[in-house]
N, C-alpha and C positions, 0 to 999 in steps of 0.2 A: 543556404548560400554561404554561411560562415563556418569555418572548421570548428569553431568553439561549440556550435550546436550540432553540426553535422556528425561529431564523434560520439554523440550521447545516444543511449538506448531509448526506444520509443517510450517506455514508461517514464524516464527521467524527463523527457521532452514534455510529455502530458503534465507531469507535475510543475515543470516551469510555466507552462502555459496557463496553468490555474492561477498563478500569482501575477502574471503579466497585466499591465494596464495600458491600453492604447492611449496615445497622445499625439496630437497634431499641432504643429507650428506653422505660422504663416512666414512668408518670406520676409527676411530681416528681423524676425522675432528672436529675442534672446532666450535661450533655455536656461542657462546659468552663467555665472561669471566667476572668475578666479577668486577663491576665499570663501565662496558660499559652501553651505553644508553639504557633504558628500552622502546623499541619501539612497543611492542605487545606481543600477546599471542601465544603459539604453542600448537598443537595437533598432537600426534603421530599417524600415520596410521600403520606403521609396523618398527620394528627395536628396538634399545635399546640406551637410553640417560642416561649418568652418570652426576648427578647433585653434585657438590662438590666445595672444596675450596683448595687453595694452599698458604702455607705460604712463608715468605721471603727465607727460606732454600729450598724450592721446595718440601716440604712434603705435600702430598696430604691427604685430608679427604673426603670420600664419604658420602654425605647426603642423597642420595637417588638413585635408579635405576628406570628408567621409560620406559615402553614399550608401544605397540599398545593399543590404547584406552586411554592413560593418556594425561593430558594436564599439562602445566607448564608456569610460567611467569606471574602469575596473579597479583603478588605484583606490579612489575614494571608497568603492564598494568593500575593498578588503580591509583597509586601515581605518575607515570611519572617520578620517579626517577631512579637511576642506578640500574643494575643488582645486586643482592645479593649473587649470586654464579656462578661458572662456569658451562657450558653446553656442553658436548662432546659426539660424537656419538660413542658407542662402537662396532657397527656394521653398515652396510649400512642401512640408516633410511630414511624413507618417512614421511614428515609432512605436515601439513597445518599451515600457519602463518596468523594470524588476526592482521592487523595493528592496533595500539592503537587509532589513530585519527578516522579512520572509525568505529571502534568498540564502542568507546564513543558516536558517533552520534546515533547509534542503541540503546545504553543504555538509552540515554536521553528521547528516544521516546517509550520505551518498558519496563515498571516496572517489567514485568515477568523476564527479563534477570537479573535486580538488584537481585531479590529474589534468582535466581540461583547462583549468584556470592556470595551472603551471605552464602548459603549452602556450597558452595565449601571452602570458607574461615573457615567456622565453621569445616568442615572436616579436613582441614589442622591443625587446632588447636587441636582437639581431637587427631590426630596422634601424635602430638608433646607432649601432655600431657601424652599419652600412652607410649611413648617412655621414658620419665622422670620417669614414674612410674616403668617401667620395669627395668631401670637402678638403681633405688633406692631399689627395693624390691626383685629381682629376680637374681639368681646366673648365671654366664656366660653361661652355657649350655642351660638354658631356653632362654636367650636373643637371642642367636645364633639359636636355633630351631625356635623360633617365626619369625625372620627375613627370614630364609630360607623357612619356610611354606608360609609366605606372598608372597614371590618371586615366589614360586611354584604354589600358587593358582592363581596368577595374569597372569603368563607367561608360566606355564607348568612345569613338573617335571625335565626337564632339565634346571637347573639354571645357567645362564651365569654370573659369578661373580668371581673375583679374591678373594683370602684369605684376602688381604689387604682391599678390599672393604667389605667384610662381617664383618671383624673386625671393620671397622669405622661404619658401619650400626648398629652393636651390642653393641658398646661401650666397646669392649674388646681388647686384644692384639692379634697381628697375631699369636704369638706362641700358645695362648690358643685356637684359632680357628683351627690351625693345629692339635693340639692334640685331640680335640673333633671330628674333621672330621675323623681323622684316627680310633678313636674309633668306630665311626657309620659305617665307612668302614668295620672294622673287624666283626661287627654285621651283615653285609650284607644288610643294610638298604639303602645304597647309594654307589655309586662309583665315583671316582675322575678323572678328565681329566685337560686338560690345560685350565685354566681360566674358568672352569665350573664343575658342579657336577650334577649327576643324581640320583634322589630318585627312587628306585625300587619298594617300597611298601609305598604309601603315607599315607595309613591308620595306617600302623605301626609306621610310622614316627610322625603322629599326636598323637598316643599313647605314644610314647617317650616323646613327648613335654609335654603331660598332666601329665605325671609322674613327670617330672621335675618341672612343674608349681606347683604341690602339695606341694612342699618342698621349699618355699620361704626363703631366707636368703641372706647373703653376701658372696662374694667369693673374693679372692685375684687374680687380674689379672695384 
């Protein structure tokens, strides 16, 4: 499900499978916190993981929401330093854990894995640059629509995310998220539930996003 593994030869995948350790997290269980030792890579089989940070006042910022087929922890896997963010399960989650020491042994003997890692890091960098571009050039509605569409494409039309998380992902305020979601709800393209939203017409929602994208500019949030 993930390009990182999909591009590997069967023999390489078998070698990786031998060092994988299954891991289960209950909803709201903390996997690791920013500053914890970086001891390996994680691959999600099913469930949802929130990647974010918390400041000294307890305010949280969501950096990403990851689901089945996603992998994370590659930065600490490579440099062996501490974790750069928190990882918390938002629902019951099953994962595979690849220990850093064992994975690096495979890496030293298989150059193809190194190429896959380079591609993974490049994809991460492209995503960061795209978010910076969105924040600079597009209004709040566009940024929110793009993030919701990304989540819907990855995990289905029922998007499990709070308004605070959508605000962090889009770089806008929660109040702006609420107003925009209520507007789309009145249009009938989505409905709202507790910590989730459901898109009723994904094609119409794509059209709304494209209309917003055709009018780049700045907005006050």
